[in-house]
PAVO-362072 format. One record per residue (C-alpha): residue number from 1; residue in three letters; x, z, y. Coordinates in nm, 4 decimals, padded with zeros to 6 digits. Layout:
N
NUM,ALA,X,Z,Y
...
This chain:
169
1,UNK,01.9409,-01.5899,01.7461
2,UNK,02.0025,-01.9126,01.9366
3,UNK,01.9091,-02.1510,01.6581
4,UNK,01.5318,-02.1404,01.6438
5,UNK,01.4034,-02.3712,01.9142
6,UNK,01.0778,-02.5588,01.8602
7,UNK,01.2174,-02.8598,01.6646
8,UNK,01.3885,-02.6296,01.4161
9,UNK,01.0789,-02.4115,01.3793
10,UNK,00.8615,-02.7168,01.3117
11,UNK,01.1098,-02.8364,01.0507
12,UNK,01.1113,-02.4927,00.8904
13,UNK,00.7320,-02.4933,00.8820
14,UNK,00.7316,-02.8387,00.7205
15,UNK,00.9285,-02.6806,00.4358
16,UNK,00.7017,-02.3799,00.3970
17,UNK,00.7939,-02.1228,00.6617
18,UNK,00.4800,-01.9293,00.7438
19,UNK,00.6148,-01.7260,01.0368
20,UNK,00.8792,-01.8229,01.2903
21,UNK,01.0660,-01.6500,01.5716
22,UNK,01.1885,-01.7951,01.8980
23,UNK,01.5509,-01.7471,01.9961
24,UNK,01.6232,-01.4107,02.1546
25,UNK,01.5473,-01.4248,02.5268
26,UNK,01.6999,-01.1980,02.7895
27,UNK,01.3947,-01.0196,02.9325
28,UNK,01.5440,-00.9785,03.2791
29,UNK,01.6274,-01.3487,03.3114
30,UNK,01.2931,-01.4460,03.1591
31,UNK,01.1076,-01.2290,03.4082
32,UNK,01.2949,-01.3412,03.7172
33,UNK,01.3533,-01.7128,03.6609
34,UNK,01.0864,-01.9777,03.6156
35,UNK,01.3630,-02.2229,03.5228
36,UNK,01.4870,-01.9891,03.2473
37,UNK,01.1325,-01.9478,03.1168
38,UNK,01.0748,-02.3232,03.1141
39,UNK,01.4032,-02.3847,02.9356
40,UNK,01.3477,-02.0968,02.6940
41,UNK,00.9879,-02.1459,02.5883
42,UNK,00.9216,-02.4863,02.7453
43,UNK,00.7110,-02.6953,02.5173
44,UNK,00.4808,-02.5272,02.2692
45,UNK,00.2870,-02.6706,01.9792
46,UNK,-00.0337,-02.5700,01.8042
47,UNK,00.1592,-02.6382,01.4825
48,UNK,00.4028,-02.3597,01.5723
49,UNK,00.1862,-02.0617,01.4824
50,UNK,00.2090,-01.7840,01.3933
51,UNK,00.4979,-01.7350,01.6353
52,UNK,00.6938,-01.4259,01.7380
53,UNK,00.8705,-01.4331,02.0748
54,UNK,01.1891,-01.2289,02.0663
55,UNK,01.3221,-01.0364,02.3679
56,UNK,01.6304,-00.8310,02.4453
57,UNK,01.6427,-00.5683,02.7153
58,UNK,01.6495,-00.1986,02.7956
59,UNK,01.3894,-00.1574,03.0697
60,UNK,01.0289,-00.1146,02.9537
61,UNK,00.8824,-00.2535,03.2771
62,UNK,01.1040,-00.5622,03.2697
63,UNK,01.0304,-00.6223,02.9024
64,UNK,00.6580,-00.5833,02.9634
65,UNK,00.6586,-00.8261,03.2541
66,UNK,00.8554,-01.0804,03.0507
67,UNK,00.6205,-01.0409,02.7549
68,UNK,00.3110,-01.0952,02.9680
69,UNK,00.4329,-01.4497,03.0361
70,UNK,00.4104,-01.5313,02.6630
71,UNK,00.1483,-01.3052,02.5081
72,UNK,-00.1135,-01.5798,02.5389
73,UNK,00.1059,-01.8313,02.3507
74,UNK,00.2348,-01.6205,02.0628
75,UNK,00.1161,-01.3908,01.7882
76,UNK,00.3597,-01.1039,01.8454
77,UNK,00.6418,-00.9932,02.0720
78,UNK,00.9634,-00.8689,01.9126
79,UNK,01.2111,-00.6218,02.0560
80,UNK,01.5480,-00.7317,01.9208
81,UNK,01.7479,-00.4207,01.8349
82,UNK,01.9781,-00.5993,01.5946
83,UNK,02.2142,-00.8112,01.8020
84,UNK,02.5703,-00.6856,01.7412
85,UNK,02.7485,-00.9187,01.9838
86,UNK,02.9676,-00.7926,02.2685
87,UNK,02.7260,-00.9391,02.5239
88,UNK,02.4584,-00.7059,02.3866
89,UNK,02.6855,-00.4092,02.4494
90,UNK,02.7519,-00.5228,02.8064
91,UNK,02.3807,-00.5877,02.8612
92,UNK,02.2661,-00.2631,02.6978
93,UNK,02.0425,-00.4245,02.4404
94,UNK,02.0358,-00.5285,02.0762
95,UNK,02.1921,-00.2941,01.8226
96,UNK,02.3671,-00.1003,02.1003
97,UNK,02.0329,00.0183,02.2354
98,UNK,01.9723,00.1954,01.9037
99,UNK,02.2065,00.4680,02.0300
100,UNK,01.9324,00.5518,02.2823
101,UNK,01.6559,00.6218,02.0331
102,UNK,01.4200,00.7965,02.2746
103,UNK,01.4428,00.5029,02.5157
104,UNK,01.3706,00.2580,02.2336
105,UNK,01.0652,00.4595,02.1315
106,UNK,00.9339,00.4701,02.4877
107,UNK,00.9815,00.0923,02.5207
108,UNK,00.7849,00.0284,02.2022
109,UNK,00.5111,00.2693,02.3117
110,UNK,00.4846,00.0962,02.6482
111,UNK,00.4742,-00.2545,02.5054
112,UNK,00.2374,-00.1770,02.2198
113,UNK,-00.0095,-00.0005,02.4467
114,UNK,-00.0167,-00.2713,02.7146
115,UNK,00.0175,-00.6058,02.5381
116,UNK,-00.2658,-00.7959,02.3728
117,UNK,-00.0441,-00.8938,02.0780
118,UNK,00.1402,-00.6748,01.8263
119,UNK,00.4920,-00.5514,01.8965
120,UNK,00.7561,-00.5885,01.6275
121,UNK,01.1170,-00.4730,01.6071
122,UNK,01.4341,-00.5823,01.4321
123,UNK,01.6963,-00.3133,01.3767
124,UNK,02.0245,-00.2679,01.1967
125,UNK,02.1297,00.0226,00.9787
126,UNK,02.3146,00.3139,01.1361
127,UNK,02.6660,00.3321,00.9949
128,UNK,02.6959,00.5952,00.7219
129,UNK,02.3646,00.7527,00.8223
130,UNK,02.0755,00.6159,00.6205
131,UNK,01.8539,00.9207,00.6910
132,UNK,01.8860,00.8483,01.0652
133,UNK,01.7851,00.4869,01.0047
134,UNK,01.4816,00.5989,00.8080
135,UNK,01.3813,00.8509,01.0771
136,UNK,01.4031,00.5789,01.3413
137,UNK,01.1875,00.3461,01.1311
138,UNK,00.9195,00.6131,01.1054
139,UNK,00.9377,00.6847,01.4782
140,UNK,00.9063,00.3132,01.5585
141,UNK,00.5967,00.2889,01.3408
142,UNK,00.4440,00.5922,01.5133
143,UNK,00.5271,00.4370,01.8533
144,UNK,00.3239,00.1275,01.7716
145,UNK,00.5649,-00.1093,01.6011
146,UNK,00.3377,-00.3320,01.3922
147,UNK,00.6115,-00.4915,01.1813
148,UNK,00.9679,-00.3798,01.1298
149,UNK,01.2553,-00.5951,01.0112
150,UNK,01.5612,-00.4049,00.8945
151,UNK,01.8845,-00.6016,00.8839
152,UNK,02.0700,-00.4628,00.5830
153,UNK,02.3967,-00.4305,00.7725
154,UNK,02.5333,-00.2119,01.0509
155,UNK,02.6355,-00.3515,01.3883
156,UNK,02.9968,-00.3078,01.2769
157,UNK,02.9406,-00.5590,00.9974
158,UNK,02.9778,-00.8570,01.2228
159,UNK,03.1742,-01.1804,01.2173
160,UNK,03.4895,-01.1218,01.0099
161,UNK,03.3673,-00.7855,00.8827
162,UNK,03.0168,-00.8976,00.7880
163,UNK,03.0231,-00.7666,00.4299
164,UNK,02.7305,-00.7453,00.1931
165,UNK,02.3864,-00.6104,00.2749
166,UNK,02.3016,-00.2712,00.1316
167,UNK,01.9920,-00.3293,-00.0833
168,UNK,02.0232,-00.0013,-00.2730
169,UNK,01.8785,00.2299,-00.0093
């Protein structure tokens, strides 16, 4: 999440990466602080395309406003619904926002209908409920999610309990 600044992305591209993501940015901070935006996105490069800018947040209007700052300098905007860290729980974003499925769907609908670039999402599996995960994936697609990344772990598989990805389902 915090390891994909421009120098790293350019290095990754030198070794064959064809698509890169920015670090995950807090949409509220990105929207309200020019200093945060400059530090977060700062320098761009024509060599750093295609590029997906990744946001975290729970308010469609805030996310949209944040995304409008970058839609002209990226190829997609990603709603990060995979972060399992405690800060995501406190901030009501990341994998914790998945518990509010209708809100997530309305956010994706809002972003996909108002941005000039595609909207993508990264999610985690629901614990012991693969059918729910699959239903959410279908709903996200119907809401306008252009590309979906599914982390093969639940939010509970984190740090010391990371465990193996489930590739069987």
